[in-house]
C-alpha positions as CSV (number, residue, x, y, z in Angstrom):
1,X,-39.3,7.1,12.3
2,X,-39.9,3.5,13.1
3,X,-42.3,2.6,10.5
4,X,-40.0,2.7,7.6
5,X,-37.6,0.1,9.0
6,X,-40.3,-2.1,10.4
7,X,-39.1,-1.5,13.9
8,X,-42.6,-1.6,15.3
9,X,-43.1,-5.2,14.0
10,X,-40.1,-6.4,16.1
11,X,-40.5,-7.5,19.7
12,X,-38.3,-4.5,20.6
13,X,-40.3,-2.1,18.8
14,X,-43.7,-3.5,19.9
15,X,-42.5,-3.5,23.5
16,X,-41.2,0.1,23.3
17,X,-44.4,1.4,21.7
18,X,-46.8,-0.5,24.1
19,X,-44.7,0.5,27.1
20,X,-44.7,4.2,26.0
21,X,-48.5,4.3,25.6
22,X,-49.1,2.1,28.6
23,X,-47.1,4.6,30.6
24,X,-49.1,7.4,29.1
25,X,-52.5,5.7,29.4
26,X,-51.7,4.3,33.0
27,X,-50.3,7.9,33.8
28,X,-53.7,9.3,32.8
29,X,-55.5,6.5,34.6
30,X,-53.6,7.2,37.7
31,X,-54.4,10.9,37.3
32,X,-58.0,9.8,37.4
33,X,-57.3,8.2,40.7
34,X,-55.8,11.4,42.0
35,X,-58.8,13.3,40.8
36,X,-61.1,10.8,42.5
37,X,-59.2,11.2,45.7
38,X,-59.3,15.0,45.4
39,X,-63.0,15.2,44.5
40,X,-64.6,12.3,46.5
41,X,-61.9,11.1,49.1
42,X,-63.0,7.9,50.8
43,X,-66.8,7.8,51.2
44,X,-69.8,5.8,50.9
45,X,-71.0,7.1,47.5
46,X,-67.6,6.1,46.0
47,X,-67.9,2.6,47.6
48,X,-71.3,2.3,46.0
49,X,-70.0,3.4,42.7
50,X,-67.3,0.6,42.8
51,X,-69.8,-2.0,43.9
52,X,-72.6,-1.1,41.4
53,X,-70.3,-0.9,38.3
54,X,-68.5,-4.0,39.1
55,X,-70.4,-6.5,37.0
56,X,-70.4,-4.5,33.8
57,X,-66.8,-3.5,34.1
58,X,-65.9,-7.1,34.9
59,X,-67.7,-8.4,31.8
60,X,-66.2,-5.7,29.6
61,X,-62.7,-6.3,30.8
62,X,-63.1,-10.1,30.5
63,X,-64.2,-9.8,27.0
64,X,-61.3,-7.6,26.1
65,X,-58.8,-10.2,27.2
66,X,-60.8,-12.9,25.6
67,X,-60.5,-11.1,22.4
68,X,-56.7,-10.8,22.9
69,X,-56.0,-14.4,23.9
70,X,-58.5,-16.2,21.6
71,X,-59.1,-14.1,18.5
72,X,-55.5,-13.0,17.7
73,X,-54.4,-16.7,17.4
74,X,-57.6,-17.5,15.6
75,X,-57.0,-14.6,13.1
76,X,-53.4,-16.0,12.6
77,X,-54.8,-19.6,11.8
78,X,-57.3,-18.4,9.3
79,X,-55.0,-15.9,7.7
80,X,-52.4,-18.6,7.1
81,X,-54.7,-20.3,4.7
82,X,-56.4,-17.3,3.0
83,X,-56.0,-13.6,4.1
84,X,-59.5,-12.8,2.6
85,X,-60.9,-15.5,4.8
86,X,-59.3,-13.8,7.8
87,X,-61.1,-10.5,6.9
88,X,-64.4,-12.3,6.6
89,X,-63.8,-14.0,10.0
90,X,-63.1,-10.6,11.6
91,X,-66.3,-9.1,10.3
92,X,-68.3,-12.1,11.6
93,X,-66.6,-11.8,15.0
94,X,-67.7,-8.1,15.1
95,X,-71.3,-8.8,14.5
96,X,-71.4,-11.8,16.8
97,X,-69.8,-9.9,19.5
98,X,-72.3,-7.1,19.1
99,X,-75.2,-9.5,19.4
100,X,-73.6,-11.2,22.4
101,X,-73.2,-7.8,24.2
102,X,-76.7,-6.9,23.6
103,X,-78.0,-10.2,25.1
104,X,-75.6,-9.8,28.0
105,X,-76.7,-6.1,28.7
106,X,-80.3,-7.2,28.6
107,X,-79.9,-9.9,31.1
108,X,-77.9,-7.5,33.5
109,X,-80.6,-4.9,33.3
110,X,-83.3,-7.6,33.9
111,X,-81.6,-8.8,37.1
112,X,-80.0,-5.5,38.2
113,X,-82.1,-5.0,41.3
114,X,-81.4,-8.6,42.5
115,X,-77.7,-8.2,41.9
116,X,-77.3,-4.9,43.6
117,X,-79.5,-5.9,46.6
118,X,-77.3,-8.9,47.1
119,X,-74.1,-6.9,47.4
120,X,-75.2,-3.6,48.9
121,X,-77.4,-5.0,51.7
122,X,-79.4,-2.6,53.7
123,X,-78.9,0.9,52.4
124,X,-81.2,3.9,51.9
125,X,-83.6,4.2,49.0
126,X,-81.6,7.2,47.7
127,X,-78.3,5.3,47.7
128,X,-79.9,2.3,46.1
129,X,-81.2,4.5,43.3
130,X,-77.8,5.9,42.9
131,X,-76.4,2.3,42.4
132,X,-79.1,1.4,39.9
133,X,-78.4,4.4,37.7
134,X,-74.7,3.8,37.7
135,X,-75.3,0.1,37.0
136,X,-77.4,1.0,34.0
137,X,-75.1,3.6,32.4
138,X,-72.1,1.1,32.5
139,X,-74.2,-1.7,31.3
140,X,-75.3,0.4,28.2
141,X,-71.6,0.6,27.3
142,X,-71.2,-3.1,26.8
143,X,-72.2,-3.3,23.1
144,X,-69.6,-0.7,22.2
145,X,-67.0,-2.3,24.5
146,X,-67.4,-5.7,23.0
147,X,-67.0,-4.4,19.5
148,X,-64.0,-2.3,20.4
149,X,-62.3,-5.4,21.8
150,X,-62.6,-7.2,18.5
151,X,-61.4,-4.1,16.6
152,X,-58.4,-3.8,18.9
153,X,-57.5,-7.5,18.5
154,X,-57.6,-7.2,14.8
155,X,-55.4,-4.2,14.8
156,X,-52.9,-5.9,17.0
157,X,-53.0,-9.0,14.8
158,X,-52.0,-6.7,11.8
159,X,-49.2,-5.2,13.9
160,X,-51.1,-1.8,13.9
161,X,-50.7,-0.7,17.5
162,X,-50.7,3.1,17.4
163,X,-54.4,4.1,17.1
164,X,-55.6,1.3,19.3
165,X,-53.3,2.4,22.1
166,X,-54.2,6.1,21.7
167,X,-57.9,5.3,21.6
168,X,-57.8,3.7,25.0
169,X,-56.9,6.9,26.6
170,X,-60.3,8.6,25.8
171,X,-62.4,7.0,28.6
172,X,-60.1,8.0,31.3
173,X,-59.5,11.4,29.9
174,X,-63.2,12.1,29.7
175,X,-63.8,10.9,33.1
176,X,-61.2,13.3,34.5
177,X,-62.7,16.2,32.6
178,X,-66.2,15.4,33.8
179,X,-65.2,14.9,37.4
180,X,-63.1,18.1,37.5
181,X,-65.7,20.3,36.1
182,X,-69.1,18.7,37.2
183,X,-68.5,16.6,40.3
184,X,-69.6,19.4,42.5
185,X,-73.0,19.3,41.0
186,X,-73.4,15.7,40.0
187,X,-71.2,13.8,42.4
188,X,-70.1,10.3,41.4
189,X,-72.5,10.4,38.4
190,X,-69.8,12.3,36.6
191,X,-67.6,9.2,36.5
192,X,-70.2,7.3,34.7
193,X,-71.0,10.2,32.3
194,X,-67.3,10.5,31.6
195,X,-66.8,6.8,31.0
196,X,-69.8,6.7,28.6
197,X,-68.6,9.6,26.6
198,X,-65.1,8.2,26.5
199,X,-66.3,4.8,25.2
200,X,-68.3,6.5,22.5
201,X,-65.3,8.6,21.5
202,X,-63.0,5.6,21.4
203,X,-65.6,3.7,19.3
204,X,-65.8,6.6,16.7
205,X,-62.0,6.9,16.7
206,X,-61.4,3.3,15.8
207,X,-64.4,2.9,13.4
208,X,-62.9,5.8,11.4
209,X,-59.3,4.4,11.5
210,X,-60.5,0.9,10.4
211,X,-63.2,2.0,7.9
212,X,-61.2,0.6,5.0
213,X,-61.5,-3.0,6.4
214,X,-65.1,-2.5,7.1
215,X,-66.0,-1.1,3.7
216,X,-64.5,-3.9,1.6
217,X,-67.3,-5.7,-0.2
218,X,-65.4,-9.0,-0.1
219,X,-65.6,-9.0,3.6
220,X,-69.4,-8.5,3.6
221,X,-69.9,-11.0,0.9
222,X,-68.0,-13.8,2.6
223,X,-69.3,-13.2,6.1
224,X,-70.6,-16.4,7.7
225,X,-71.7,-17.0,11.2
226,X,-70.4,-20.6,10.9
227,X,-66.8,-19.2,11.1
228,X,-66.8,-18.5,14.8
229,X,-67.3,-21.6,16.9
230,X,-67.5,-22.1,20.7
231,X,-64.7,-24.6,20.6
232,X,-63.3,-25.9,23.9
233,X,-60.2,-23.6,23.6
234,X,-62.5,-20.5,23.4
235,X,-64.6,-21.7,26.4
236,X,-61.4,-22.2,28.6
237,X,-60.2,-18.6,27.6
238,X,-63.7,-17.2,28.5
239,X,-63.6,-19.0,31.9
240,X,-60.0,-17.9,32.6
241,X,-60.9,-14.2,32.1
242,X,-64.2,-14.5,34.1
243,X,-62.5,-16.1,37.0
244,X,-59.7,-13.4,36.9
245,X,-62.3,-10.7,37.1
246,X,-64.0,-12.4,40.0
247,X,-61.2,-11.2,42.4
248,X,-62.8,-7.8,43.0
249,X,-66.2,-9.5,43.3
250,X,-64.9,-11.7,46.2
251,X,-64.0,-8.4,48.0
252,X,-67.2,-6.6,47.2
253,X,-69.1,-9.6,48.7
254,X,-67.7,-8.6,52.2
255,X,-68.9,-4.9,51.6
256,X,-71.2,-5.0,54.7
257,X,-68.6,-6.5,57.1
258,X,-65.8,-4.1,56.7
259,X,-65.2,-0.5,57.6
260,X,-66.9,2.2,55.6
261,X,-64.6,3.5,52.8
262,X,-62.6,0.2,52.8
263,X,-63.4,-0.6,49.2
264,X,-62.3,2.8,48.0
265,X,-59.1,2.6,50.1
266,X,-58.2,-0.8,48.6
267,X,-59.0,0.5,45.1
268,X,-56.6,3.4,45.5
269,X,-53.8,1.1,47.0
270,X,-54.3,-1.6,44.4
271,X,-54.1,0.9,41.5
272,X,-50.9,2.4,42.9
273,X,-49.5,-1.1,43.3
274,X,-50.4,-2.3,39.8
275,X,-49.0,0.8,38.1
276,X,-45.6,-0.7,37.5
277,X,-47.2,-4.0,36.5
278,X,-49.3,-2.5,33.8
279,X,-46.5,-0.3,32.4
280,X,-43.8,-2.8,32.4
281,X,-44.8,-6.4,32.8
282,X,-48.0,-6.3,30.8
283,X,-46.3,-4.3,27.9
284,X,-43.5,-6.9,27.5
285,X,-45.8,-9.9,27.9
286,X,-48.3,-8.5,25.2
287,X,-45.4,-8.1,22.7
288,X,-43.9,-11.5,23.7
289,X,-47.1,-13.6,23.4
290,X,-47.1,-14.1,19.6
291,X,-43.5,-15.2,19.7
292,X,-44.0,-17.7,22.4
293,X,-46.9,-19.3,20.4
294,X,-44.7,-19.4,17.3
295,X,-41.8,-21.1,19.1
296,X,-44.1,-23.7,20.7
297,X,-45.7,-24.5,17.3
298,X,-42.2,-25.2,16.0
299,X,-41.3,-27.2,19.1
300,X,-38.3,-25.0,19.7
301,X,-38.0,-25.5,23.5
302,X,-34.5,-23.9,23.7
303,X,-35.9,-20.7,22.3
304,X,-38.9,-20.8,24.8
305,X,-36.6,-21.4,27.7
306,X,-34.3,-18.6,26.6
307,X,-37.3,-16.2,26.3
308,X,-38.6,-17.3,29.7
309,X,-35.3,-16.6,31.4
310,X,-34.9,-13.2,29.6
311,X,-38.4,-12.2,30.7
312,X,-37.8,-13.1,34.4
313,X,-34.5,-11.3,34.3
314,X,-36.0,-8.2,32.9
315,X,-39.1,-8.1,35.2
316,X,-37.0,-8.8,38.2
317,X,-34.4,-6.2,37.4
318,X,-37.0,-3.4,36.9
319,X,-39.6,-4.3,39.6
320,X,-37.5,-5.3,42.5
321,X,-36.1,-1.9,43.2
322,X,-39.6,-0.5,43.2
323,X,-40.6,-3.1,45.8
324,X,-37.8,-2.0,48.0
325,X,-38.6,1.7,47.7
326,X,-42.3,1.1,48.3
327,X,-41.7,-1.1,51.4
328,X,-39.4,1.5,53.1
329,X,-41.8,4.4,52.7
330,X,-45.3,3.1,52.0
331,X,-47.0,5.9,54.1
332,X,-44.9,8.6,52.6
333,X,-45.4,7.5,49.0
334,X,-49.2,7.2,49.4
335,X,-49.2,10.6,51.1
336,X,-47.1,12.1,48.3
337,X,-49.1,10.7,45.5
338,X,-52.5,11.6,47.0
339,X,-51.2,14.9,48.6
340,X,-54.1,16.9,47.3
341,X,-56.7,14.3,48.1
342,X,-59.7,14.6,50.5
343,X,-58.3,11.9,52.7
344,X,-58.5,12.2,56.4
345,X,-55.6,10.9,58.7
346,X,-57.6,7.7,59.1
347,X,-58.3,7.3,55.4
348,X,-54.6,7.7,54.6
349,X,-53.7,5.0,57.2
350,X,-56.2,2.7,55.5
351,X,-54.7,3.3,52.0
352,X,-51.1,3.1,53.0
353,X,-51.5,0.0,55.2
354,X,-53.3,-1.8,52.4
355,X,-50.7,-0.7,50.0
356,X,-47.8,-2.1,52.1
357,X,-49.4,-5.5,52.2
358,X,-50.1,-5.5,48.4
359,X,-46.5,-4.5,47.7
360,X,-45.2,-7.7,49.3
361,X,-46.7,-9.6,46.3
362,X,-45.7,-7.1,43.6
363,X,-42.7,-9.0,42.2
364,X,-44.7,-12.3,42.2
365,X,-47.6,-10.8,40.2
366,X,-45.3,-9.0,37.8
367,X,-43.5,-12.3,36.9
368,X,-46.9,-14.1,36.8
369,X,-48.1,-11.6,34.2
370,X,-45.4,-13.0,31.9
371,X,-46.0,-16.6,32.9
372,X,-49.7,-16.4,32.1
373,X,-48.9,-15.4,28.4
374,X,-46.4,-18.3,28.3
375,X,-49.1,-20.7,29.4
376,X,-51.5,-19.4,26.7
377,X,-48.7,-19.7,24.1
378,X,-47.8,-23.3,25.0
379,X,-51.4,-24.7,25.1
380,X,-51.5,-24.5,28.9
381,X,-54.9,-22.6,29.1
382,X,-56.8,-25.4,30.9
383,X,-54.1,-25.7,33.5
384,X,-54.1,-21.8,33.8
385,X,-57.9,-22.0,34.4
386,X,-57.4,-24.5,37.2
387,X,-54.7,-22.3,38.8
388,X,-56.9,-19.3,38.6
389,X,-59.8,-21.0,40.1
390,X,-57.6,-22.3,42.9
391,X,-56.3,-18.8,43.6
392,X,-59.8,-17.4,43.7
393,X,-60.9,-20.1,46.2
394,X,-57.8,-19.3,48.3
395,X,-58.7,-15.6,48.3
396,X,-62.3,-16.3,49.3
397,X,-61.2,-18.6,52.1
398,X,-58.8,-16.0,53.5
399,X,-61.5,-13.3,53.4
400,X,-64.1,-15.6,55.0
401,X,-61.8,-16.8,57.9
402,X,-60.0,-13.6,58.7
403,X,-62.4,-10.8,57.9
404,X,-63.6,-10.3,61.5
405,X,-60.0,-10.3,62.8
406,X,-58.3,-8.0,60.3
407,X,-61.2,-6.1,58.8
408,X,-60.3,-4.3,55.6
409,X,-56.7,-5.5,55.7
410,X,-58.0,-9.0,55.1
411,X,-58.8,-8.0,51.5
412,X,-55.3,-6.9,50.9
413,X,-53.8,-10.0,52.6
414,X,-56.0,-12.4,50.5
415,X,-55.0,-10.5,47.4
416,X,-51.3,-10.9,48.1
417,X,-51.6,-14.5,49.0
418,X,-53.5,-15.3,45.8
419,X,-50.8,-13.5,43.7
420,X,-48.1,-15.5,45.3
421,X,-49.9,-18.8,44.7
422,X,-50.5,-17.7,41.0
423,X,-46.8,-17.2,40.6
424,X,-45.7,-20.5,42.3
425,X,-48.3,-22.7,40.6
426,X,-47.7,-21.3,37.1
427,X,-43.8,-21.6,37.6
428,X,-44.2,-25.3,38.4
429,X,-46.4,-25.9,35.4
430,X,-44.1,-24.1,33.0
431,X,-41.1,-26.0,34.4
432,X,-43.0,-29.3,33.7
433,X,-44.0,-28.3,30.2
434,X,-40.7,-26.8,28.8
435,X,-38.0,-27.3,31.5
436,X,-36.1,-24.8,33.4
437,X,-34.1,-21.8,32.4
438,X,-30.3,-21.9,31.8
439,X,-27.8,-21.8,34.5
440,X,-26.4,-18.5,33.2
441,X,-29.9,-16.9,33.3
442,X,-30.4,-18.3,36.9
443,X,-27.1,-16.8,38.0
444,X,-28.2,-13.4,36.5
445,X,-31.4,-13.5,38.5
446,X,-29.5,-14.4,41.7
447,X,-27.1,-11.5,40.9
448,X,-30.2,-9.1,40.6
449,X,-31.6,-10.4,44.0
450,X,-28.2,-10.0,45.6
451,X,-27.8,-6.5,44.3
452,X,-31.2,-5.5,45.8
453,X,-30.5,-7.4,49.1
454,X,-27.2,-5.5,49.7
455,X,-28.9,-2.3,48.7
456,X,-31.8,-2.9,51.1
457,X,-29.5,-3.9,53.9
458,X,-27.5,-0.7,53.6
459,X,-30.6,1.3,53.2
460,X,-32.1,0.0,56.5
461,X,-28.9,0.6,58.4
462,X,-28.6,4.2,56.9
463,X,-32.3,4.8,57.7
464,X,-31.5,4.3,61.4
465,X,-28.6,6.7,61.4
466,X,-29.8,9.5,59.2
467,X,-32.3,12.1,60.3
468,X,-34.8,11.5,57.5
469,X,-37.4,14.0,58.9
470,X,-38.4,15.9,55.8
471,X,-39.9,14.7,52.5
472,X,-37.0,16.0,50.6
473,X,-34.5,14.0,52.7
474,X,-36.5,10.9,52.1
475,X,-36.7,11.5,48.4
476,X,-32.9,12.0,48.3
477,X,-32.4,8.9,50.3
478,X,-34.5,6.9,47.7
479,X,-32.5,8.2,44.9
480,X,-29.3,7.2,46.7
481,X,-30.6,3.7,47.2
482,X,-31.4,3.5,43.5
483,X,-27.9,4.6,42.5
484,X,-26.4,2.0,44.9
485,X,-28.6,-0.6,43.3
486,X,-27.5,0.2,39.8
487,X,-23.9,0.4,41.0
488,X,-24.0,-3.2,42.2
489,X,-25.8,-4.2,39.0
490,X,-22.9,-2.7,37.1
491,X,-20.3,-4.5,39.3
492,X,-22.1,-7.7,38.7
493,X,-22.0,-7.1,34.9
494,X,-25.8,-7.2,34.3
495,X,-26.7,-6.1,30.9
496,X,-30.5,-6.0,31.1
497,X,-31.0,-3.7,28.1
498,X,-29.8,-6.6,25.9
499,X,-32.9,-8.5,27.0
500,X,-35.0,-6.3,24.8
501,X,-32.8,-4.8,22.1
502,X,-30.2,-7.5,21.3
503,X,-29.8,-8.6,17.7
504,X,-31.1,-12.1,18.2
505,X,-34.3,-11.0,19.7
506,X,-35.1,-8.5,17.0
507,X,-34.3,-11.0,14.3
508,X,-36.6,-13.5,15.9
509,X,-39.4,-11.0,15.9
510,X,-39.2,-10.3,12.2
């Protein structure tokens, strides 16, 4: 339906498509977490799984974002001169990424025992053997993951989103199936087997879809390793993504000093908190990124400031009510979401208390997700690197100084503090680079905050008077608060939908 009129090539169309598939993909990803909770609960084996697979997952995720933030602009620059050269550049990137992944995997396998011993500390031989095997399985997926990252970036560059988005569902789907049907016999190994099978299926899917580009003789004939250079911009992007992936590493470093099951509990809470970020903020920022780079290249700062204001308005309007709902009933939300889990009362308390602390920074991290794309687009990558390094050091310092006082809650506290810092530092930097948003947009944001504040105040008053004893009454109360929020938004004449679907925005994307 959209293909014929080019809708998917507009910011609106791309945002809608990415949001839909992000919702589906994250929905399946969250279903995976529910299956984990039901099958494994909060236990040492699951903690060992998260710790032992951290490095290969961190490297794979880092390269995925490196491909997004470096290769898409690079494809654009090469394509502007000669489309055939862009295809050659793509093929070269595929082969070099494959070779790089093989070298990386070999190094990880060579030092696997040393790495695992540093993080796991004194555990039984049986548990260490489990960690080594999980580490090996995930490491063996790196070559496919690296190549997939380049293919997906190439597809996004060509405004072909559909199959790339569909293919990213396979790993989580296979993990769910393996855990559901085999976890009783193979335990946490089923997560690794499912992930490996899913990556293979995703690879075959995209290779089949992109076979035409790969078969063209002109691509192979013009392929040259000299086309991909480790220029400073590339190195900065690599470092940003690596630093960003070090956040869970900082938490895992305190594995031996916190309560058993804490890593699993934090993972459940963090995934629940990040669900709206990945479905809303990430989708919009992904579609927005190419436009920001284009406006900056044209030195159109008015358009940049306009898009910045629109982004903040949209994210604030959609995320703030979720923050309110999550803060009022954190325990009930966690209990409802993980109702069929193997959690004990203590486990549930660990997850819900971590969730409450993380929610305090949800709006800040959501807006930062957009700010980071703006900084990439306006050549602020080096400054973004410094911001991320500072945030990581802040997180490490909070963990180090408070881990003995607050135990596992320290990990959630340090995460929230680092998110707030990322937001504040990137906001200051963007303001210095392109200036502030318009007074009109600032007033709109204030109206959104005012709508939520009034709603929250009424909600707290009503919560004291109403007998909200059952889950259904609490659910009805939350729906009532949402209706009140949208009523005030209506009274303040907020027209948030136009931020995505107005005529000017669609024309700008064409």
